[in-house]
C-alpha positions as CSV (number, residue, x, y, z in Angstrom):
1,M,-21.7,50.5,39.7
2,K,-18.0,50.6,39.0
3,I,-17.3,48.6,42.2
4,L,-19.9,46.0,41.2
5,A,-18.2,45.6,37.7
6,A,-14.8,45.3,39.3
7,V,-16.0,42.7,41.7
8,L,-17.7,40.7,38.9
9,T,-14.6,41.0,36.8
10,A,-12.5,39.7,39.6
11,L,-14.8,36.8,40.2
12,I,-14.7,35.9,36.5
13,V,-10.9,35.9,36.6
14,I,-10.9,33.8,39.8
15,I,-13.2,31.3,38.2
16,Q,-11.2,31.1,35.0
17,Y,-7.8,30.5,36.8
18,P,-8.5,26.8,37.6
19,L,-9.9,26.3,34.1
20,W,-6.7,27.5,32.4
21,L,-3.8,27.0,34.9
22,G,-5.2,24.7,37.6
23,K,-4.5,21.0,38.2
24,G,-7.1,19.9,35.7
25,G,-6.8,22.9,33.4
26,W,-6.6,23.1,29.6
27,L,-2.9,23.3,29.5
28,R,-2.4,20.2,31.7
29,V,-5.0,18.3,29.7
30,S,-3.2,19.2,26.5
31,Q,0.1,18.0,28.0
32,I,-1.4,14.7,29.2
33,D,-3.1,14.2,25.8
34,Q,0.3,14.4,24.1
35,E,1.8,12.0,26.5
36,L,-1.1,9.6,26.0
37,R,-0.6,9.7,22.2
38,K,3.1,8.9,22.6
39,E,2.3,6.0,24.9
40,K,-0.4,4.6,22.5
41,D,2.2,4.7,19.6
42,S,4.7,2.9,21.8
43,N,2.1,0.3,22.8
44,A,1.2,-0.2,19.1
45,R,4.8,-0.9,18.2
46,L,5.2,-3.2,21.2
47,E,2.0,-5.1,20.3
48,Q,3.3,-5.6,16.7
49,R,6.6,-6.9,18.1
50,N,4.7,-9.2,20.5
51,T,2.6,-10.5,17.6
52,T,5.7,-11.3,15.6
53,F,7.3,-13.1,18.5
54,A,4.1,-15.0,19.2
55,A,3.9,-16.2,15.5
56,E,7.6,-17.2,15.6
57,V,7.0,-19.2,18.9
58,R,3.9,-20.8,17.4
59,D,5.9,-21.8,14.3
60,L,8.7,-23.2,16.4
61,K,6.3,-25.3,18.5
62,Q,4.2,-26.6,15.7
63,G,6.5,-27.7,13.0
64,T,10.1,-28.4,12.1
65,E,10.2,-26.2,9.0
66,A,10.9,-23.0,11.0
67,I,13.7,-24.8,13.0
68,E,15.1,-26.2,9.8
69,E,15.0,-22.7,8.1
70,R,16.8,-21.1,11.0
71,A,19.4,-23.9,11.1
72,R,20.1,-23.4,7.4
73,Y,20.3,-19.6,7.2
74,E,21.7,-18.8,10.6
75,L,24.0,-21.7,11.2
76,G,24.7,-22.9,7.7
77,M,23.6,-26.4,8.4
78,I,22.7,-28.9,5.6
79,R,21.0,-32.3,5.7
80,G,23.0,-35.5,5.5
81,D,21.8,-36.3,2.0
82,E,22.4,-32.9,0.5
83,V,25.4,-31.5,-1.3
84,F,26.4,-27.9,-0.6
85,F,27.6,-25.7,-3.5
86,Q,29.0,-22.2,-3.0
87,Y,29.6,-19.9,-5.9
88,A,32.2,-17.1,-5.7
89,D,30.9,-13.7,-6.8
90,E,33.4,-12.4,-9.3
91,N,31.9,-8.9,-9.2
92,R,32.3,-8.5,-5.4
93,G,34.1,-5.4,-4.4
94,Q,33.8,-3.8,-7.9
95,S,31.6,-0.8,-8.6
96,P,28.7,-1.4,-11.0
97,V,29.5,-0.7,-14.6
98,S,27.5,2.2,-16.1
99,P,25.8,1.7,-19.5
100,P,27.7,3.0,-22.5
101,A,26.9,6.6,-23.5
102,R,25.1,7.1,-26.7
């Protein structure tokens, strides 16, 4: 009877080995699941970036407003009939003044 119990116990251990430590075991599945989550997060960020780029390309192809906005803010360009005014910031470089104590 002891031999039968030992044989059955050995068989159970042999059957359990691939389940826990084998090629498709629980530990490997857990590791692959973590990698999958990381890849899905990365894909979501890249999809958001691609959507932003697609919207920008669509704006540049459809109208001149996006091109004009870029020329104004990135290149400092103005139209021929416009006058450019630039105001100097007198507070530049100074620390903000704290309110008076009561």
